[in-house]
Structures are given as C-alpha cells and as structure tokens.
mmCIF file of the N, C-alpha and C atoms, coordinates in Angstrom:
data_MODEL
# 
_entry.id   MODEL 
# 
loop_
_atom_site.group_PDB 
_atom_site.id 
_atom_site.type_symbol 
_atom_site.label_atom_id 
_atom_site.label_alt_id 
_atom_site.label_comp_id 
_atom_site.label_asym_id 
_atom_site.label_entity_id 
_atom_site.label_seq_id 
_atom_site.pdbx_PDB_ins_code 
_atom_site.Cartn_x 
_atom_site.Cartn_y 
_atom_site.Cartn_z 
_atom_site.occupancy 
_atom_site.B_iso_or_equiv 
_atom_site.pdbx_formal_charge 
_atom_site.auth_seq_id 
_atom_site.auth_comp_id 
_atom_site.auth_asym_id 
_atom_site.auth_atom_id 
_atom_site.pdbx_PDB_model_num 
ATOM 1   N N  . MET A 1 1  ? 44.139 138.545 107.227 1.00 0.00 ? 1  MET A N  1 
ATOM 2   C CA . MET A 1 1  ? 44.759 139.722 106.131 1.00 0.00 ? 1  MET A CA 1 
ATOM 3   C C  . MET A 1 1  ? 46.084 138.762 105.995 1.00 0.00 ? 1  MET A C  1 
ATOM 4   N N  . ILE A 1 2  ? 46.808 138.425 104.615 1.00 0.00 ? 2  ILE A N  1 
ATOM 5   C CA . ILE A 1 2  ? 47.754 138.136 104.365 1.00 0.00 ? 2  ILE A CA 1 
ATOM 6   C C  . ILE A 1 2  ? 48.929 139.217 104.574 1.00 0.00 ? 2  ILE A C  1 
ATOM 7   N N  . PRO A 1 3  ? 50.171 138.614 105.299 1.00 0.00 ? 3  PRO A N  1 
ATOM 8   C CA . PRO A 1 3  ? 51.032 139.720 105.061 1.00 0.00 ? 3  PRO A CA 1 
ATOM 9   C C  . PRO A 1 3  ? 52.070 139.887 103.686 1.00 0.00 ? 3  PRO A C  1 
ATOM 10  N N  . LEU A 1 4  ? 52.188 141.124 103.494 1.00 0.00 ? 4  LEU A N  1 
ATOM 11  C CA . LEU A 1 4  ? 52.705 141.574 102.057 1.00 0.00 ? 4  LEU A CA 1 
ATOM 12  C C  . LEU A 1 4  ? 54.207 141.171 102.332 1.00 0.00 ? 4  LEU A C  1 
ATOM 13  N N  . ALA A 1 5  ? 55.269 140.998 101.518 1.00 0.00 ? 5  ALA A N  1 
ATOM 14  C CA . ALA A 1 5  ? 56.600 140.543 101.819 1.00 0.00 ? 5  ALA A CA 1 
ATOM 15  C C  . ALA A 1 5  ? 57.158 141.922 102.428 1.00 0.00 ? 5  ALA A C  1 
ATOM 16  N N  . ALA A 1 6  ? 56.804 143.383 101.941 1.00 0.00 ? 6  ALA A N  1 
ATOM 17  C CA . ALA A 1 6  ? 57.659 144.386 102.418 1.00 0.00 ? 6  ALA A CA 1 
ATOM 18  C C  . ALA A 1 6  ? 57.297 144.359 103.752 1.00 0.00 ? 6  ALA A C  1 
ATOM 19  N N  . SER A 1 7  ? 56.273 143.744 104.410 1.00 0.00 ? 7  SER A N  1 
ATOM 20  C CA . SER A 1 7  ? 56.105 144.106 105.754 1.00 0.00 ? 7  SER A CA 1 
ATOM 21  C C  . SER A 1 7  ? 56.908 143.380 106.946 1.00 0.00 ? 7  SER A C  1 
ATOM 22  N N  . PRO A 1 8  ? 57.193 144.236 107.737 1.00 0.00 ? 8  PRO A N  1 
ATOM 23  C CA . PRO A 1 8  ? 58.349 143.348 109.007 1.00 0.00 ? 8  PRO A CA 1 
ATOM 24  C C  . PRO A 1 8  ? 57.898 142.320 109.523 1.00 0.00 ? 8  PRO A C  1 
ATOM 25  N N  . SER A 1 9  ? 56.492 141.978 109.280 1.00 0.00 ? 9  SER A N  1 
ATOM 26  C CA . SER A 1 9  ? 56.328 140.417 110.239 1.00 0.00 ? 9  SER A CA 1 
ATOM 27  C C  . SER A 1 9  ? 56.200 139.589 109.321 1.00 0.00 ? 9  SER A C  1 
ATOM 28  N N  . TYR A 1 10 ? 56.623 139.707 107.898 1.00 0.00 ? 10 TYR A N  1 
ATOM 29  C CA . TYR A 1 10 ? 56.349 138.823 106.813 1.00 0.00 ? 10 TYR A CA 1 
ATOM 30  C C  . TYR A 1 10 ? 58.200 137.668 107.030 1.00 0.00 ? 10 TYR A C  1 
ATOM 31  N N  . THR A 1 11 ? 57.804 136.537 107.476 1.00 0.00 ? 11 THR A N  1 
ATOM 32  C CA . THR A 1 11 ? 59.187 136.054 107.530 1.00 0.00 ? 11 THR A CA 1 
ATOM 33  C C  . THR A 1 11 ? 59.610 134.545 106.433 1.00 0.00 ? 11 THR A C  1 
ATOM 34  N N  . LEU A 1 12 ? 58.565 134.055 105.557 1.00 0.00 ? 12 LEU A N  1 
ATOM 35  C CA . LEU A 1 12 ? 58.749 133.314 104.848 1.00 0.00 ? 12 LEU A CA 1 
ATOM 36  C C  . LEU A 1 12 ? 59.302 134.009 103.238 1.00 0.00 ? 12 LEU A C  1 
ATOM 37  N N  . PRO A 1 13 ? 60.418 133.485 103.003 1.00 0.00 ? 13 PRO A N  1 
ATOM 38  C CA . PRO A 1 13 ? 61.051 133.982 101.515 1.00 0.00 ? 13 PRO A CA 1 
ATOM 39  C C  . PRO A 1 13 ? 60.396 133.730 100.746 1.00 0.00 ? 13 PRO A C  1 
ATOM 40  N N  . PHE A 1 14 ? 59.549 132.813 100.126 1.00 0.00 ? 14 PHE A N  1 
ATOM 41  C CA . PHE A 1 14 ? 58.893 132.485 99.207  1.00 0.00 ? 14 PHE A CA 1 
ATOM 42  C C  . PHE A 1 14 ? 57.512 132.390 99.417  1.00 0.00 ? 14 PHE A C  1 
ATOM 43  N N  . VAL A 1 15 ? 57.093 132.260 100.465 1.00 0.00 ? 15 VAL A N  1 
ATOM 44  C CA . VAL A 1 15 ? 55.319 132.070 100.591 1.00 0.00 ? 15 VAL A CA 1 
ATOM 45  C C  . VAL A 1 15 ? 55.092 134.147 100.577 1.00 0.00 ? 15 VAL A C  1 
ATOM 46  N N  . GLY A 1 16 ? 54.111 134.213 99.419  1.00 0.00 ? 16 GLY A N  1 
ATOM 47  C CA . GLY A 1 16 ? 53.390 135.482 99.750  1.00 0.00 ? 16 GLY A CA 1 
ATOM 48  C C  . GLY A 1 16 ? 51.905 135.385 99.040  1.00 0.00 ? 16 GLY A C  1 
ATOM 49  N N  . PRO A 1 17 ? 50.972 136.024 98.642  1.00 0.00 ? 17 PRO A N  1 
ATOM 50  C CA . PRO A 1 17 ? 49.818 136.234 98.155  1.00 0.00 ? 17 PRO A CA 1 
ATOM 51  C C  . PRO A 1 17 ? 49.653 135.449 96.917  1.00 0.00 ? 17 PRO A C  1 
ATOM 52  N N  . GLY A 1 18 ? 50.430 135.359 96.127  1.00 0.00 ? 18 GLY A N  1 
ATOM 53  C CA . GLY A 1 18 ? 50.812 134.587 94.872  1.00 0.00 ? 18 GLY A CA 1 
ATOM 54  C C  . GLY A 1 18 ? 50.786 133.342 95.094  1.00 0.00 ? 18 GLY A C  1 
ATOM 55  N N  . THR A 1 19 ? 51.248 132.771 95.868  1.00 0.00 ? 19 THR A N  1 
ATOM 56  C CA . THR A 1 19 ? 51.343 131.411 96.067  1.00 0.00 ? 19 THR A CA 1 
ATOM 57  C C  . THR A 1 19 ? 50.319 130.795 96.650  1.00 0.00 ? 19 THR A C  1 
ATOM 58  N N  . TYR A 1 20 ? 49.562 131.173 97.279  1.00 0.00 ? 20 TYR A N  1 
ATOM 59  C CA . TYR A 1 20 ? 48.653 130.559 97.965  1.00 0.00 ? 20 TYR A CA 1 
ATOM 60  C C  . TYR A 1 20 ? 47.525 130.825 96.636  1.00 0.00 ? 20 TYR A C  1 
ATOM 61  N N  . LEU A 1 21 ? 47.599 132.004 95.847  1.00 0.00 ? 21 LEU A N  1 
ATOM 62  C CA . LEU A 1 21 ? 46.723 132.026 94.742  1.00 0.00 ? 21 LEU A CA 1 
ATOM 63  C C  . LEU A 1 21 ? 47.125 130.658 94.005  1.00 0.00 ? 21 LEU A C  1 
ATOM 64  N N  . ILE A 1 22 ? 48.184 130.559 93.032  1.00 0.00 ? 22 ILE A N  1 
ATOM 65  C CA . ILE A 1 22 ? 48.655 129.260 92.362  1.00 0.00 ? 22 ILE A CA 1 
ATOM 66  C C  . ILE A 1 22 ? 48.321 127.918 92.889  1.00 0.00 ? 22 ILE A C  1 
ATOM 67  N N  . PHE A 1 23 ? 48.769 127.604 94.493  1.00 0.00 ? 23 PHE A N  1 
ATOM 68  C CA . PHE A 1 23 ? 48.284 126.573 94.958  1.00 0.00 ? 23 PHE A CA 1 
ATOM 69  C C  . PHE A 1 23 ? 47.078 125.691 95.374  1.00 0.00 ? 23 PHE A C  1 
ATOM 70  N N  . GLY A 1 24 ? 46.578 127.215 95.900  1.00 0.00 ? 24 GLY A N  1 
ATOM 71  C CA . GLY A 1 24 ? 44.639 126.617 96.419  1.00 0.00 ? 24 GLY A CA 1 
ATOM 72  C C  . GLY A 1 24 ? 44.037 127.129 95.217  1.00 0.00 ? 24 GLY A C  1 
ATOM 73  N N  . ILE A 1 25 ? 44.298 128.087 94.424  1.00 0.00 ? 25 ILE A N  1 
ATOM 74  C CA . ILE A 1 25 ? 43.210 128.180 93.137  1.00 0.00 ? 25 ILE A CA 1 
ATOM 75  C C  . ILE A 1 25 ? 43.192 127.623 92.165  1.00 0.00 ? 25 ILE A C  1 
ATOM 76  N N  . VAL A 1 26 ? 44.327 127.782 91.392  1.00 0.00 ? 26 VAL A N  1 
ATOM 77  C CA . VAL A 1 26 ? 45.035 127.788 90.075  1.00 0.00 ? 26 VAL A CA 1 
ATOM 78  C C  . VAL A 1 26 ? 45.256 126.355 89.875  1.00 0.00 ? 26 VAL A C  1 
ATOM 79  N N  . LEU A 1 27 ? 45.876 125.632 90.835  1.00 0.00 ? 27 LEU A N  1 
ATOM 80  C CA . LEU A 1 27 ? 46.129 124.192 90.463  1.00 0.00 ? 27 LEU A CA 1 
ATOM 81  C C  . LEU A 1 27 ? 44.631 122.889 91.249  1.00 0.00 ? 27 LEU A C  1 
ATOM 82  N N  . LEU A 1 28 ? 43.621 124.171 91.678  1.00 0.00 ? 28 LEU A N  1 
ATOM 83  C CA . LEU A 1 28 ? 42.580 123.117 92.227  1.00 0.00 ? 28 LEU A CA 1 
ATOM 84  C C  . LEU A 1 28 ? 42.156 122.161 91.286  1.00 0.00 ? 28 LEU A C  1 
ATOM 85  N N  . PRO A 1 29 ? 42.274 121.990 89.726  1.00 0.00 ? 29 PRO A N  1 
ATOM 86  C CA . PRO A 1 29 ? 41.681 121.122 88.944  1.00 0.00 ? 29 PRO A CA 1 
ATOM 87  C C  . PRO A 1 29 ? 42.567 120.176 88.796  1.00 0.00 ? 29 PRO A C  1 
ATOM 88  N N  . ILE A 1 30 ? 43.899 119.938 89.220  1.00 0.00 ? 30 ILE A N  1 
ATOM 89  C CA . ILE A 1 30 ? 44.910 119.051 89.014  1.00 0.00 ? 30 ILE A CA 1 
ATOM 90  C C  . ILE A 1 30 ? 44.421 118.403 90.305  1.00 0.00 ? 30 ILE A C  1 
ATOM 91  N N  . TYR A 1 31 ? 44.314 119.044 91.547  1.00 0.00 ? 31 TYR A N  1 
ATOM 92  C CA . TYR A 1 31 ? 44.179 118.152 92.823  1.00 0.00 ? 31 TYR A CA 1 
ATOM 93  C C  . TYR A 1 31 ? 42.653 117.527 92.789  1.00 0.00 ? 31 TYR A C  1 
ATOM 94  N N  . LEU A 1 32 ? 41.916 117.834 92.070  1.00 0.00 ? 32 LEU A N  1 
ATOM 95  C CA . LEU A 1 32 ? 40.653 116.970 92.036  1.00 0.00 ? 32 LEU A CA 1 
ATOM 96  C C  . LEU A 1 32 ? 40.472 115.514 90.985  1.00 0.00 ? 32 LEU A C  1 
ATOM 97  N N  . MET A 1 33 ? 41.689 116.094 89.680  1.00 0.00 ? 33 MET A N  1 
ATOM 98  C CA . MET A 1 33 ? 41.496 115.248 88.644  1.00 0.00 ? 33 MET A CA 1 
ATOM 99  C C  . MET A 1 33 ? 42.516 114.199 89.543  1.00 0.00 ? 33 MET A C  1 
ATOM 100 N N  . ILE A 1 34 ? 43.109 114.547 90.574  1.00 0.00 ? 34 ILE A N  1 
ATOM 101 C CA . ILE A 1 34 ? 43.868 113.302 91.402  1.00 0.00 ? 34 ILE A CA 1 
ATOM 102 C C  . ILE A 1 34 ? 43.301 112.512 91.822  1.00 0.00 ? 34 ILE A C  1 
ATOM 103 N N  . ALA A 1 35 ? 42.828 113.349 92.859  1.00 0.00 ? 35 ALA A N  1 
ATOM 104 C CA . ALA A 1 35 ? 41.641 112.589 93.827  1.00 0.00 ? 35 ALA A CA 1 
ATOM 105 C C  . ALA A 1 35 ? 40.963 111.834 92.723  1.00 0.00 ? 35 ALA A C  1 
ATOM 106 N N  . ALA A 1 36 ? 40.090 111.941 91.935  1.00 0.00 ? 36 ALA A N  1 
ATOM 107 C CA . ALA A 1 36 ? 39.335 111.173 90.735  1.00 0.00 ? 36 ALA A CA 1 
ATOM 108 C C  . ALA A 1 36 ? 39.729 109.591 90.456  1.00 0.00 ? 36 ALA A C  1 
ATOM 109 N N  . TRP A 1 37 ? 41.083 110.291 90.404  1.00 0.00 ? 37 TRP A N  1 
ATOM 110 C CA . TRP A 1 37 ? 42.132 108.724 89.761  1.00 0.00 ? 37 TRP A CA 1 
ATOM 111 C C  . TRP A 1 37 ? 41.993 107.674 90.741  1.00 0.00 ? 37 TRP A C  1 
ATOM 112 N N  . PHE A 1 38 ? 42.255 107.865 92.102  1.00 0.00 ? 38 PHE A N  1 
ATOM 113 C CA . PHE A 1 38 ? 41.911 106.984 93.217  1.00 0.00 ? 38 PHE A CA 1 
ATOM 114 C C  . PHE A 1 38 ? 40.677 106.723 94.177  1.00 0.00 ? 38 PHE A C  1 
ATOM 115 N N  . LEU A 1 39 ? 39.746 107.863 93.734  1.00 0.00 ? 39 LEU A N  1 
ATOM 116 C CA . LEU A 1 39 ? 38.473 107.652 94.651  1.00 0.00 ? 39 LEU A CA 1 
ATOM 117 C C  . LEU A 1 39 ? 37.104 107.484 93.952  1.00 0.00 ? 39 LEU A C  1 
ATOM 118 N N  . GLY A 1 40 ? 37.277 107.498 92.343  1.00 0.00 ? 40 GLY A N  1 
ATOM 119 C CA . GLY A 1 40 ? 36.546 107.438 91.250  1.00 0.00 ? 40 GLY A CA 1 
ATOM 120 C C  . GLY A 1 40 ? 36.084 106.125 90.811  1.00 0.00 ? 40 GLY A C  1 
ATOM 121 N N  . GLU A 1 41 ? 35.227 106.345 90.333  1.00 0.00 ? 41 GLU A N  1 
ATOM 122 C CA . GLU A 1 41 ? 34.720 104.201 89.744  1.00 0.00 ? 41 GLU A CA 1 
ATOM 123 C C  . GLU A 1 41 ? 35.248 104.548 88.112  1.00 0.00 ? 41 GLU A C  1 
ATOM 124 N N  . PRO A 1 42 ? 35.731 103.448 87.509  1.00 0.00 ? 42 PRO A N  1 
ATOM 125 C CA . PRO A 1 42 ? 36.338 102.150 88.010  1.00 0.00 ? 42 PRO A CA 1 
ATOM 126 C C  . PRO A 1 42 ? 37.809 102.618 88.734  1.00 0.00 ? 42 PRO A C  1 
ATOM 127 N N  . ARG A 1 43 ? 38.200 101.828 89.645  1.00 0.00 ? 43 ARG A N  1 
ATOM 128 C CA . ARG A 1 43 ? 39.284 102.420 90.256  1.00 0.00 ? 43 ARG A CA 1 
ATOM 129 C C  . ARG A 1 43 ? 40.502 101.420 90.305  1.00 0.00 ? 43 ARG A C  1 
ATOM 130 N N  . ASP A 1 44 ? 41.530 101.817 89.885  1.00 0.00 ? 44 ASP A N  1 
ATOM 131 C CA . ASP A 1 44 ? 42.793 101.580 89.165  1.00 0.00 ? 44 ASP A CA 1 
ATOM 132 C C  . ASP A 1 44 ? 43.827 102.264 89.417  1.00 0.00 ? 44 ASP A C  1 
ATOM 133 N N  . TYR A 1 45 ? 44.506 101.676 90.450  1.00 0.00 ? 45 TYR A N  1 
ATOM 134 C CA . TYR A 1 45 ? 45.429 102.145 91.421  1.00 0.00 ? 45 TYR A CA 1 
ATOM 135 C C  . TYR A 1 45 ? 47.117 102.810 90.848  1.00 0.00 ? 45 TYR A C  1 
ATOM 136 N N  . LYS A 1 46 ? 46.836 101.182 89.993  1.00 0.00 ? 46 LYS A N  1 
ATOM 137 C CA . LYS A 1 46 ? 48.834 100.991 89.214  1.00 0.00 ? 46 LYS A CA 1 
ATOM 138 C C  . LYS A 1 46 ? 48.662 102.515 88.105  1.00 0.00 ? 46 LYS A C  1 
ATOM 139 N N  . LYS A 1 47 ? 47.317 102.465 87.395  1.00 0.00 ? 47 LYS A N  1 
ATOM 140 C CA . LYS A 1 47 ? 47.245 103.987 86.323  1.00 0.00 ? 47 LYS A CA 1 
ATOM 141 C C  . LYS A 1 47 ? 47.485 104.804 87.485  1.00 0.00 ? 47 LYS A C  1 
ATOM 142 N N  . GLY A 1 48 ? 46.380 105.153 88.476  1.00 0.00 ? 48 GLY A N  1 
ATOM 143 C CA . GLY A 1 48 ? 46.452 106.665 89.063  1.00 0.00 ? 48 GLY A CA 1 
ATOM 144 C C  . GLY A 1 48 ? 48.262 106.841 89.581  1.00 0.00 ? 48 GLY A C  1 
ATOM 145 N N  . LEU A 1 49 ? 48.832 105.965 90.166  1.00 0.00 ? 49 LEU A N  1 
ATOM 146 C CA . LEU A 1 49 ? 50.097 105.983 90.370  1.00 0.00 ? 49 LEU A CA 1 
ATOM 147 C C  . LEU A 1 49 ? 51.000 106.459 89.293  1.00 0.00 ? 49 LEU A C  1 
ATOM 148 N N  . LEU A 1 50 ? 50.565 105.995 88.024  1.00 0.00 ? 50 LEU A N  1 
ATOM 149 C CA . LEU A 1 50 ? 51.513 105.895 86.833  1.00 0.00 ? 50 LEU A CA 1 
ATOM 150 C C  . LEU A 1 50 ? 51.530 107.544 86.575  1.00 0.00 ? 50 LEU A C  1 
ATOM 151 N N  . GLY A 1 51 ? 49.614 107.950 86.721  1.00 0.00 ? 51 GLY A N  1 
ATOM 152 C CA . GLY A 1 51 ? 49.599 109.172 86.158  1.00 0.00 ? 51 GLY A CA 1 
ATOM 153 C C  . GLY A 1 51 ? 50.228 110.109 87.094  1.00 0.00 ? 51 GLY A C  1 
ATOM 154 N N  . VAL A 1 52 ? 49.829 110.230 88.447  1.00 0.00 ? 52 VAL A N  1 
ATOM 155 C CA . VAL A 1 52 ? 51.034 111.215 89.584  1.00 0.00 ? 52 VAL A CA 1 
ATOM 156 C C  . VAL A 1 52 ? 52.680 111.108 89.229  1.00 0.00 ? 52 VAL A C  1 
ATOM 157 N N  . VAL A 1 53 ? 52.768 109.687 88.550  1.00 0.00 ? 53 VAL A N  1 
ATOM 158 C CA . VAL A 1 53 ? 54.415 109.664 88.638  1.00 0.00 ? 53 VAL A CA 1 
ATOM 159 C C  . VAL A 1 53 ? 54.541 110.855 87.325  1.00 0.00 ? 53 VAL A C  1 
ATOM 160 N N  . TYR A 1 54 ? 54.118 110.511 86.288  1.00 0.00 ? 54 TYR A N  1 
ATOM 161 C CA . TYR A 1 54 ? 53.500 111.480 84.822  1.00 0.00 ? 54 TYR A CA 1 
ATOM 162 C C  . TYR A 1 54 ? 53.920 112.720 84.813  1.00 0.00 ? 54 TYR A C  1 
ATOM 163 N N  . LEU A 1 55 ? 53.196 113.442 86.105  1.00 0.00 ? 55 LEU A N  1 
ATOM 164 C CA . LEU A 1 55 ? 52.842 114.502 86.465  1.00 0.00 ? 55 LEU A CA 1 
ATOM 165 C C  . LEU A 1 55 ? 54.170 115.100 87.210  1.00 0.00 ? 55 LEU A C  1 
ATOM 166 N N  . ALA A 1 56 ? 54.268 114.530 88.289  1.00 0.00 ? 56 ALA A N  1 
ATOM 167 C CA . ALA A 1 56 ? 55.540 114.994 88.641  1.00 0.00 ? 56 ALA A CA 1 
ATOM 168 C C  . ALA A 1 56 ? 57.007 114.795 87.981  1.00 0.00 ? 56 ALA A C  1 
ATOM 169 N N  . GLY A 1 57 ? 56.994 113.773 87.196  1.00 0.00 ? 57 GLY A N  1 
ATOM 170 C CA . GLY A 1 57 ? 58.390 113.688 85.944  1.00 0.00 ? 57 GLY A CA 1 
ATOM 171 C C  . GLY A 1 57 ? 57.966 115.300 85.046  1.00 0.00 ? 57 GLY A C  1 
ATOM 172 N N  . LEU A 1 58 ? 57.249 114.970 84.890  1.00 0.00 ? 58 LEU A N  1 
ATOM 173 C CA . LEU A 1 58 ? 56.757 116.894 83.826  1.00 0.00 ? 58 LEU A CA 1 
ATOM 174 C C  . LEU A 1 58 ? 57.012 118.112 84.916  1.00 0.00 ? 58 LEU A C  1 
ATOM 175 N N  . THR A 1 59 ? 56.467 117.930 85.929  1.00 0.00 ? 59 THR A N  1 
ATOM 176 C CA . THR A 1 59 ? 56.724 119.646 86.407  1.00 0.00 ? 59 THR A CA 1 
ATOM 177 C C  . THR A 1 59 ? 58.111 119.527 87.001  1.00 0.00 ? 59 THR A C  1 
ATOM 178 N N  . THR A 1 60 ? 58.819 118.483 87.473  1.00 0.00 ? 60 THR A N  1 
ATOM 179 C CA . THR A 1 60 ? 59.963 118.339 87.192  1.00 0.00 ? 60 THR A CA 1 
ATOM 180 C C  . THR A 1 60 ? 60.979 118.947 86.451  1.00 0.00 ? 60 THR A C  1 
ATOM 181 N N  . VAL A 1 61 ? 60.809 118.565 85.123  1.00 0.00 ? 61 VAL A N  1 
ATOM 182 C CA . VAL A 1 61 ? 61.573 119.153 83.949  1.00 0.00 ? 61 VAL A CA 1 
ATOM 183 C C  . VAL A 1 61 ? 61.162 120.004 83.405  1.00 0.00 ? 61 VAL A C  1 
ATOM 184 N N  . LEU A 1 62 ? 60.100 120.746 83.550  1.00 0.00 ? 62 LEU A N  1 
ATOM 185 C CA . LEU A 1 62 ? 59.251 122.210 83.302  1.00 0.00 ? 62 LEU A CA 1 
ATOM 186 C C  . LEU A 1 62 ? 60.468 123.132 84.256  1.00 0.00 ? 62 LEU A C  1 
ATOM 187 N N  . TRP A 1 63 ? 60.135 122.576 85.695  1.00 0.00 ? 63 TRP A N  1 
ATOM 188 C CA . TRP A 1 63 ? 61.352 123.465 86.753  1.00 0.00 ? 63 TRP A CA 1 
ATOM 189 C C  . TRP A 1 63 ? 62.608 123.354 86.686  1.00 0.00 ? 63 TRP A C  1 
ATOM 190 N N  . GLY A 1 64 ? 63.272 122.341 86.132  1.00 0.00 ? 64 GLY A N  1 
ATOM 191 C CA . GLY A 1 64 ? 64.369 122.458 85.975  1.00 0.00 ? 64 GLY A CA 1 
ATOM 192 C C  . GLY A 1 64 ? 64.920 123.134 85.004  1.00 0.00 ? 64 GLY A C  1 
ATOM 193 N N  . GLY A 1 65 ? 64.229 122.959 83.586  1.00 0.00 ? 65 GLY A N  1 
ATOM 194 C CA . GLY A 1 65 ? 64.626 123.232 82.684  1.00 0.00 ? 65 GLY A CA 1 
ATOM 195 C C  . GLY A 1 65 ? 64.284 125.090 82.753  1.00 0.00 ? 65 GLY A C  1 
ATOM 196 N N  . LEU A 1 66 ? 63.439 125.498 83.687  1.00 0.00 ? 66 LEU A N  1 
ATOM 197 C CA . LEU A 1 66 ? 63.736 126.988 83.588  1.00 0.00 ? 66 LEU A CA 1 
ATOM 198 C C  . LEU A 1 66 ? 64.395 127.392 84.762  1.00 0.00 ? 66 LEU A C  1 
ATOM 199 N N  . TYR A 1 67 ? 65.053 126.794 85.785  1.00 0.00 ? 67 TYR A N  1 
ATOM 200 C CA . TYR A 1 67 ? 66.158 126.771 86.573  1.00 0.00 ? 67 TYR A CA 1 
ATOM 201 C C  . TYR A 1 67 ? 67.602 126.979 85.563  1.00 0.00 ? 67 TYR A C  1 
ATOM 202 N N  . VAL A 1 68 ? 68.076 125.511 84.692  1.00 0.00 ? 68 VAL A N  1 
ATOM 203 C CA . VAL A 1 68 ? 68.868 126.154 83.810  1.00 0.00 ? 68 VAL A CA 1 
ATOM 204 C C  . VAL A 1 68 ? 68.974 127.217 83.083  1.00 0.00 ? 68 VAL A C  1 
ATOM 205 N N  . ALA A 1 69 ? 67.826 127.053 82.615  1.00 0.00 ? 69 ALA A N  1 
ATOM 206 C CA . ALA A 1 69 ? 67.873 129.086 81.350  1.00 0.00 ? 69 ALA A CA 1 
ATOM 207 C C  . ALA A 1 69 ? 67.601 130.108 82.098  1.00 0.00 ? 69 ALA A C  1 
ATOM 208 N N  . THR A 1 70 ? 67.533 130.031 83.683  1.00 0.00 ? 70 THR A N  1 
ATOM 209 C CA . THR A 1 70 ? 67.901 131.338 84.530  1.00 0.00 ? 70 THR A CA 1 
ATOM 210 C C  . THR A 1 70 ? 69.182 131.352 84.853  1.00 0.00 ? 70 THR A C  1 
ATOM 211 N N  . VAL A 1 71 ? 70.102 130.238 85.037  1.00 0.00 ? 71 VAL A N  1 
ATOM 212 C CA . VAL A 1 71 ? 71.467 130.336 85.191  1.00 0.00 ? 71 VAL A CA 1 
ATOM 213 C C  . VAL A 1 71 ? 72.132 130.578 83.962  1.00 0.00 ? 71 VAL A C  1 
ATOM 214 N N  . VAL A 1 72 ? 71.511 129.783 82.875  1.00 0.00 ? 72 VAL A N  1 
ATOM 215 C CA . VAL A 1 72 ? 72.032 130.520 81.728  1.00 0.00 ? 72 VAL A CA 1 
ATOM 216 C C  . VAL A 1 72 ? 72.616 132.338 80.878  1.00 0.00 ? 72 VAL A C  1 
ATOM 217 N N  . ILE A 1 73 ? 71.078 132.410 81.367  1.00 0.00 ? 73 ILE A N  1 
ATOM 218 C CA . ILE A 1 73 ? 70.676 133.812 81.527  1.00 0.00 ? 73 ILE A CA 1 
ATOM 219 C C  . ILE A 1 73 ? 71.430 134.650 82.352  1.00 0.00 ? 73 ILE A C  1 
ATOM 220 N N  . GLU A 1 74 ? 71.866 134.298 83.334  1.00 0.00 ? 74 GLU A N  1 
ATOM 221 C CA . GLU A 1 74 ? 72.387 135.130 84.442  1.00 0.00 ? 74 GLU A CA 1 
ATOM 222 C C  . GLU A 1 74 ? 73.776 135.139 84.141  1.00 0.00 ? 74 GLU A C  1 
ATOM 223 N N  . LEU A 1 75 ? 74.332 133.906 83.617  1.00 0.00 ? 75 LEU A N  1 
ATOM 224 C CA . LEU A 1 75 ? 76.026 133.636 82.733  1.00 0.00 ? 75 LEU A CA 1 
ATOM 225 C C  . LEU A 1 75 ? 76.109 134.996 81.938  1.00 0.00 ? 75 LEU A C  1 
ATOM 226 N N  . VAL A 1 76 ? 75.127 134.471 80.793  1.00 0.00 ? 76 VAL A N  1 
ATOM 227 C CA . VAL A 1 76 ? 75.222 135.585 79.776  1.00 0.00 ? 76 VAL A CA 1 
ATOM 228 C C  . VAL A 1 76 ? 75.372 136.966 80.017  1.00 0.00 ? 76 VAL A C  1 
ATOM 229 N N  . TYR A 1 77 ? 74.225 137.223 80.900  1.00 0.00 ? 77 TYR A N  1 
ATOM 230 C CA . TYR A 1 77 ? 73.817 138.767 80.476  1.00 0.00 ? 77 TYR A CA 1 
ATOM 231 C C  . TYR A 1 77 ? 74.372 139.232 81.456  1.00 0.00 ? 77 TYR A C  1 
ATOM 232 N N  . PHE A 1 78 ? 74.980 138.853 83.336  1.00 0.00 ? 78 PHE A N  1 
ATOM 233 C CA . PHE A 1 78 ? 75.124 139.590 84.326  1.00 0.00 ? 78 PHE A CA 1 
ATOM 234 C C  . PHE A 1 78 ? 76.703 139.078 84.536  1.00 0.00 ? 78 PHE A C  1 
# 
C-alpha cells in the first residue's frame, strides 16, 4: 500500500503516488530507448552518450525554465 501525503506515516516531501506513476510507467519508453542505445546493434557508445547528454540537457532546460517561470509568477502575483 502506498502512503498518502496526508497520512502521518508519510515522511518524504516529494515522493507520492504520482512520482511512482511518472518515473515508473510514463518514462518507461525513455528508459528502454536509452538501454537500446547501449545494448542494441550496431553499438556506438559515443553516439549513445551524446544522446544521453542531449536528453539531460533538454530536461535541465525545461525544468530550469519552469522554475524561473514559477519564481516570476510568484513575484508578480504574490
């Protein structure tokens, strides 16, 4: 049973049922794609690593942009 955020036994601030859903099920195709880059044929580790760097960079830019937008909204409206 997954504890709810409102329950007294819940201790982790950012881990809830949605976190398991997103990282476990929704991102499964991404995990398989990255595994295929390194385990599939033909293997090209340099291009596989380049793909991982691109994905990490894109994720960082998206999360960073969302953080900046959140800060701006907070400053303007609150």
